[in-house]
Structures are given as structure tokens and as C-alpha cells.
N, C-alpha and C positions, 0 to 999 in steps of 0.2 A: 546703654544707659540713656534715658531722656533728661535732658536740661528742663528747667524751668522756664517760661517765657521772659520773665523779667532779666535773667542771666543772658538769655540769648540778644535781648535787644540792646544789652549794654555791649555784649561782642561787637553788635552790629554799627554801635556808634562811633567806633574808631575808624573805619573806611568811609562811613557815611560824612563824618565831620571832615576828615581830610577833603574829602570831594568838594563839600559846600566850602570849605575855607580857600580852597584852590581855584574854585569856580568863579567866586564872588570879591577874593580879596581886591583891593584897588591896586592897578599896575603903576609900578613904577616909572615915572616919566623922567626924561633927562633930556637937557637943553640941546637940542640938534637944528642944525639949519635946514630949511625945508629940500632945497637942493640935495642935501647930504641925505636924508631920508629916502627921496625918489631914487637916488643912486643905489642904496642898499637894497631897495625893493627889486632892481632890476639885476641883483647878483644872483646866477643859479645857485650857489651855495645856500643862499638865503631862502630863497624859493623851496629847495628841497627841505631845509629845517623847518620851515614853517607847515610844510605838507606833513612832515613826519610828525610834528606836535600835534597837529589836528586829526591824523590818524589815530594817535597814541591817546587823545581824549576821546575819541569816538569808542574806541576799545576799552578805555576804563569805564566810561557809562555802561557800556554793556554787560562787562564783567560783572561791575558792581550791581546791577541789576539782576544779572542770573545769580550773584551770592545773596541777596536779598529774598529774591523768590525762592531758592533753596531752603533759605532759614525759615521763611514762613510756611513752606511745605512741610519741613521738620516739625514746626511746632503745630501745624493743624493735620498731619498725618491721621488717617484713619485707623483705629486699632481694633481688632477683631477679639473675641472672649473666647477663651479656651478653658476647659475643664481641668482643673489642677487638684491633685490630692494632697493633703496635708499629712504627711508621713507620720508625724509625731501624733497624731490622733487614729490612724490605723490599728487594725489588732492582726497579730499572727497567732493562727491557731493551727496545732499539732494533734492529729488524730492518731493514737498510737493503741496497736492491737497486739494482745497477748495470743499470739498462735500456736501455743504450745500443748492445747489441751482441750477441755471443754467450752473455752472462751471464744473458739472459732464460730461457732453458730452465731455470736454476735457481731460478726464480721460486716455482713451483707447489710442489715439493717442501719449499721452505724455509718456505712459508706453512702447510703441511702437519704439518711439525715444530712450528711454534710455536703452532699451535692445540692441537695433542694435549697439549702442555706446559703451554699456559696455563691449560687446564682443569682440569689436576692441580694446580696451584699458583695457587688464584684471588686470594690475599692479595698478590701482586706485579702492578706495573703493565707495560703492554706498549704499544709503538708500532712503526709500520712506516713508512717513508720510502723513496721512490726518487730516482734521481737521473741526469740526461744533463748537458746543459750547464747545467741548473738543478735545485734540490732542490724536491721537493713532499711534501706529505704523502698518506700512504695511510691510516694509521690514527692518530688522535692517541692520545698517553700516556693508559691508562685501565686501571683494572681490574675494570672493567664486561664481565662474560664474555659477556652478550646481544650486546653490541654487537662484542667481538672475533669471536665466531662468526659474527655475520650479516656483517659486513664480510668477514671471511678466506673466507667460503663463496662469496659473491658475486663476489670477485676470481679466486677457484680456478676458479669456473664459467665465467667469462668469458675466463679466459686458456685454458681448454680447450676452448671451443666456436669459438674465432677461430685461424684461421690467420695465423702472426705473420707469416709472410714477405710478405703483402699488406697487414698492418694494424698500425699504429702500438701496440706493447705501452701504449705510456703513455696511450692512450684505453681501454684496458680495465682500466687502474687508475684512470680517472678525472681524467685530466690532458691537456690538450690541448697539446701540445708545439709545434704550429704549423709554422713552419720551421726550429725549433732544430736545430742539428747539431753535434757534437761531445761530448766526455766532459769534464767539470769535477769531478774527485775531490775538490777543496778544497772545492766548495759542496756537494758530497754530505757530507762530513764534518762541515760548519759546519750544514748541515740535521739532521744527526743531535743534535749537542749542542743545537741549540735546541729538540728535542721534551723534554729532561729537564726545562724550565723553570729551577727556581731551583737553581743549580750550587753555592750557598753552603752547603746544608743536607747534612749528613752522611747518606750513604746508598750502597748500591752500585748503581752504574751500568755497564752492558755493552752494549758494541755488536756484534752480528755483522752484517758487512759481507760482502756477496757482488759482489766484483769482482775483476777482474784489475787494477786501479790503472792502467790505461792513461791517462794525463792527456793530452789533445790539444793544451793550452795551450804557448805557447812560453816563457812565464814561470813557473818552477816556484815562485816566492817566496810567492804566496798558498797554496800547496798545503803547503810546510813550515811555514809559519804556524798553518795549520789543524791539522797534525798533532802539532803542540807542545800545543795545547788540551788534548788527550785526558789526557797524563800530568799536567797542571798540575792537573786537577780530579778526579784519580784514576778515570779512566773507563778500564775495561778494553775491549781491541778484539781481536775474531776475526775473520780474513780469510779468506774462502773463495775459492779460485783453482783452475782446473782442472789446472794444474801448477805445479812449483816453478821455472819460468824467470824468476820475478823476481829471482832472485838475479844473473841475468845483466844486469840493468838497473839502473843504480845510483841512478836516481831512485827507482824503486820500491822498493829495498832502502834508502833514506834513509826514506822514508816507513815502511817498517816499523821502522825502528830508532827514528825518533823519536815514535812512537805507542807502543813497546813492544808491537808486536802479537804475537799468536800466529796464525801462519798455518797453516791446514789445507789440505791437498794435496785437491782432488776429484778423484778419479780419473775417475769418471763421474757422469753426472747420476742414477743410479738410488740413488749413495751419499750424495747431497746430504741427503737426510732423515735418514739415521741418524746422519750428523756433526753436523748442527743440533741433534738431539736429545740426542746425546753434551755438547756444548757447553752447551745449555740444563740439562740436568741437573746438570752441573758447577757451573753457577752458581747454580741456585735450591736451597731448600731446606736451605742449610747451615744457618741459623738458625730457630729456634722462634719465629714472628712471631705466633702466636696466642695469647692468653691471655684470661681469664676475669676481669672486673671486675665488682663490685656496683655496682648500679644504687642513687644515692643521690638520692632526689627528695622532700624533707620538706616541702615549701613549704605545704602545706596544714596540716602540724601545727605547723609555725612559726607559720602566721597564726592558728591556735585557740589556740595558747599566749600570744601577743601579745595578741590579744582580749582573754582570759581576764584576763590580767595588768593590763590597762588598766583594764578593768572593775572588778577588786579594788581597785585604786588609787584609782579614783573613788569607791567606796563607803567605803572606809574614810576619805577625806578628807571625805565627806558626813557619815558619822557622828560623827567628830571634831568637825566644825563643829557639829552639833546637841547633843552632849553634852556640850560644854565650860562 
């Protein structure tokens, strides 16, 4: 922590004031005969005492000068600017993919859109998750652009190089689904919420969900409970659907209502990339999250000032003990 210069000058007043007072105060004169004074000067013990006092006086001046220079350097030290991210203004974005059916065609263009926007907004954090009857992580929440690019490129290449008709899409995304069948949207939403980590901290959170919200479970209680979590924690939800048929399904309509979701009608697979890009552009870059902060690392100068102050105090005490 850096102190202001007036405070530092006040701290210096103590040793400087003591030095000036001792240097210029008038010496006490006692009435002694000239012969008595000359005899004192010839005493070996007195000559040794005077030499010690003189030596301590020089050391006192040297250490005081070192203390003054250290404090001056502490006040005038150069400070470099570094890039600092204001975490409260950054955005957390989770791209959630329904990999259980026809929505698999929308995975690659969604990944491509996320990669493009993430590289233009490296201060924000991104995650990708998928779900079928269970939720699984494709990319953990991170702002490490190397990880984002490598993982997304890997999954895009895997998806493009394999026929999805004969090969489970989850395997291409690093998850072995085994014999799991069905779609559990509740677990998908819960998995997205877990990606955010600390939900109590204030920050912008957005989920882009590519799903038709067709839940195969008989009991929709868990689905509705999961849907209520999003507005409770201020999480925005965008849902990509191939059509607007959800309005005719009361369960899906209730999920949309409970989550306060914005539904985007994806008319074709080719339009997915543009729609996801539009959502991310509206979400990101709304606040300035980059700022320059001064680097404050005065530990060495503080150490020097402390050493000189201690040495000066020790010399003053020694000189006082010798000359009293």
C-alpha cells in the first residue's frame, strides 16, 4: 500500500528533527580550569570516547541520509500500467446443446458463432455443456482463449468428420452416454447453472440453449423447479428452436414463461450461426471491462527505509550512551 507524500514527510520529521536538534543545540559549558581541561584531553579513555562519539555522529548522518533517500525513492518510484479486468462488469456465457435428437444439426454452427465472438471479447468467460437424459460438460467456464479455440476446433472437426446417423453425437463431444435414452431438460438447465459456479456474486450471466424443450419425463415437477432457478439468480435465457410450435405445447410454454426466456425461431440450420452471433453481440461488450491500473510494488524500498531507520535509531542510542 502506498502512502501519500505528506504523511511520509511527517514520518521523516522525527529523525530529521532529532538530528537537527542534537547538531545545533548549544553545548552546556561547565566552569573548569584550563589545566584541568588539558589534563582531560590527554586521558586515553576520553580520547576513545570522543572518537566513538565522532564515529557515531558520522554513521548517524549516513543512515539518516539513506533513510531520506529511501523515502524519496518510495515517493517518486515509477509505476507501470497493467491491464485489469473489472470482474463485476464481465459476462459469463454458457452455450447449452440438446444432443438427443434433431437439434444435433445446430451444434456446429453454434460452436462456430461462439468461437468468433469469444475471440473478439476475451475478457468474458465461456462454457459449453450438453445434455440428453443427463448433463455433461463440453467446455468448463473459462476466459482462456487457447482452451476455447482448441476445444471448439476439436469438437467441430469431430462433428464434421463423422456421420451422426451411425455414431452417437455425445461420443464426438467427449461423453459416453452408454444406453441412456430420452431427454431431461431439467438436468440440462441444472447443468448450465452449475457451470456458473458462485451464483451469489453480482455479474451478468447468460444461457444460450439450442433445444426444442421436448422433455420425455412423465413428471414435469423437476423441470418447472429448474426453470424457476434462472430468474431467481438473474440468469438470462435465449432458446433456439426450429419453429414456434412450442406455443401449442403447454409444458414448453410454461418453461418459457418461468425462465423469462427469449425464444429465437431458427428457420434453418444455416441461419443458426447468425442468430447465435446476434445474441452474443447483444449480450457482450455492453460495458467497458478493461481498465489500466498502476502497479504498486514498493517492498524493496520499504525494506531499505526500515533498515536505515533501525540502524539510525541504534546509532543514536549508542552515541547517547557513550556521550552521556
